[in-house]
C-alpha positions, -999 to +999 in steps of 0.1 A: +513+230+255+491+255+272+509+261+305+474+276+323+446+259+344+426+288+341+420+315+317+400+348+316+384+366+285+377+403+299+355+414+270+333+387+256+319+405+228+328+396+186+363+383+190+361+376+226+334+351+216+353+339+194+384+329+215+361+319+239+343+290+217+378+280+204+395+275+241+362+257+251+363+233+222+398+227+219+414+230+256+403+200+277+404+206+316+410+249+309+386+267+329+373+300+308+359+325+325+342+353+305+328+388+314+307+411+295+287+443+302+251+432+289+234+403+300+231+392+268+271+386+264+270+372+293+244+348+284+261+342+250+292+336+265+277+311+288+263+289+263+301+289+245+311+270+275+329+296+297+319+304+332+301+342+329+310+368+357+304+403+357+330+410+377+367+421+359+387+420+394+374+385+404+376+374+367+415+382+371+424+371+405+410+335+398+426+332+365+467+322+355+463+338+317+440+371+310+433+378+280+419+417+276+393+418+245+377+453+259+370+483+234+401+504+240+388+537+249+369+511+281+406+499+290+413+524+321+374+521+331+382+480+333+410+491+353+392+513+377+371+479+383+398+454+387+423+477+407+462+480+400+472+454+426+460+421+405+480+421+380+518+406+395+527+377+381+497+376+355+504+366+320+480+392+296+477+393+266+457+422+244+438+425+214+427+458+217+441+480+189+463+506+194+471+500+233+509+498+228+534+477+251+546+501+270+512+511+281+500+482+287+533+475+309+527+508+330+488+499+336+499+463+346+525+464+368+538+432+375+522+415+345+540+397+314+521+417+285+517+407+250+496+419+223+478+399+198+457+410+161+434+381+152+411+381+126+376+376+118+385+342+103+394+327+140+355+316+139+364+289+115+397+281+132+419+299+100+427+332+118+461+346+107+473+360+143+504+384+149+515+382+185+540+409+197+559+404+230+573+430+255+609+414+259+609+385+284+588+365+265+589+339+296+558+322+287+559+328+248+547+293+242+518+293+263+508+327+246+515+307+214+495+275+220+468+298+232+464+315+198+468+284+181+437+273+186+422+300+167+448+293+133+480+301+126+505+320+147+533+347+139+553+364+160+565+400+147+580+431+160+556+454+175+560+480+149+545+456+119+510+451+142+494+485+120+505+468+086+489+432+099+460+454+110+456+465+077+463+438+059+450+408+076+427+422+100+406+439+077+416+414+046+385+393+050+364+422+047+385+434+012+382+393+002+346+392+005+344+424-015+363+409-045+345+375-040+310+392-047+321+413-073+336+383-090+302+367-085+282+395-097+304+392-131+293+356-136+260+367-128+258+394-151+271+367-178+240+346-171+251+323-146+229+321-112+240+336-085+238+304-060+265+288-087+284+318-092+294+322-054+303+286-051+324+286-077+344+317-068+348+302-035+360+270-044+381+286-069+398+311-042+404+279-016+417+257-041+446+290-058+453+294-022+461+256-013+480+255-046+501+282-039+508+273-007+519+239-024+541+253-045+559+278-023+584+278-041+569+304-072+554+339-074+521+345-078+529+362-116+541+327-123+506+307-115+491+336-134+515+332-168+505+296-168+467+301-165+468+328-190+471+316-228+481+337-258+451+355-271+424+331-245+398+343-219+424+348-190+446+377-211+412+392-220+406+393-179+438+408-174+438+430-196+406+446-179+422+443-143+452+466-158+433+494-177+411+499-144+439+499-122+425+471-099+464+456-086+472+495-076+440+499-063+445+469-039+481+479-031+466+514-019+435+497-001+465+479+022+484+513+024+456+535+034+440+507+060+475+507+075+479+540+079+443+546+094+453+517+119+483+540+129+463+566+134+442+550+154+466+537+173+478+572+183+445+582+192+439+556+213+472+555+232+476+587+236+436+592+253+443+559+268+476+573+288+461+605+296+434+587+317+460+563+329+481+587+341+455+607+364+443+570+378+481+564+386+483+594+408+453+590+423+463+556+437+499+576+449+474+603+464+451+574+483+484+558+497 
């Protein structure tokens, strides 16, 4: 159950708009307030069912739960607009890459903070979303219910979020490349593009459902069931092995995860530096 009457989405961009759409469609009686920097962003948020405004401070003050979905480097500017005095007793979930829970807790004094990493499949209600908490977890059930409107949720230690980003966050792009390659292979063999594309999507979805239904088996077992001696499948698998495709797929997740860590370090160092300066100015002006 979602224990919140009003939810603010600060930054109604790509992932923010997907969240707004899900909340508006699936949560009756919950007021959704969205903010954005451009007229087009606000107009789109309003079409999705949100109350669209420019004032981030007003959005925070009028909401029980706040989702921060601005670009990480825009976080200090967001705090300049809201001030540091509006976060007490608020529940805040950041979907900003790289900004750690400790940084969030320092900046949003008095708030209960979480980090979430959904992916683009949230558009069809099939996101695999990882969520990390700061330790208290007072409103964990509410945060979980919110992100279940996007798909499946997984509660993980914060240290796993970079790997999650490399696997689940970037995953739709990797899978899209594989789908395109398989379809083009069928086209090269004589099948028309539209039919090949639909066939690959059906095979992909069906295989995923089959593996979920037979959760006790390893994917390699399913592979061996399909591959008969001297048949078509083993001929194709020989090509995969000779070209090192499996190793390449393993490496791409490793490289994407490593880059996520690098970006996190860059983002966090810059944000912490700006926040420290801003907090010092606040202290001087007291």
